[in-house]
N, C-alpha and C positions, 0 to 999 in steps of 0.2 A: 282342134276343134271340141268344141264343147257337145261331149253326147249326150248330156240330160236333154230331157222333152218337155212340155211344155205344158202344166199338170190340167188345160183347157184344153186345149184342140192338141197335146200330141204332138205339136211340130219342132223344128228346131229351133234351137236361141240362139241368135249371133249375141247376144244379152240374156241375162237373169233375169226379171224382179220379182222380188217381192210384194205379194200380195198385199192386199189389209188387214190386220183381221176381222175386222165384220165381212167380210166377202168368205171367212170359211173356207177359203181352199186351202189345202192341201202339198206344198210342192211350191214348183216356181213356174211365172209366167213367161211368156211372150210378148215383144211388146206390142204388138196386135190387141194381143187377150189385157192386155192391163190396158189397153187404151180404150179399149171397148166397155173391161168392170169400172175405169173410172165414169166411164163418160154416164153410165148406169147408176152410178149413187151421186154421180155429185155431174147429173145437167145443165148445160150452158157448151160456151165453149171455152175449148182448152187449148193454149197457145204454150210450146214450151222450148223454155227457153233453152242451149248448149251455155254453161259454164266451165268446159274442161280450159278455154284460153286466160282462167280469169287466175 
């Protein structure tokens, strides 16, 4: 299990996301915080696509 914590909410992470440089965040983000930051910087609908089968 990954013991790293989210740089924003300090929560546990199943998958670590890298923040974009313009967000000025040190460390990795959990999926929820990544999605929130993405929405803040890029308003609108965001649909995640699972490409793991390709």
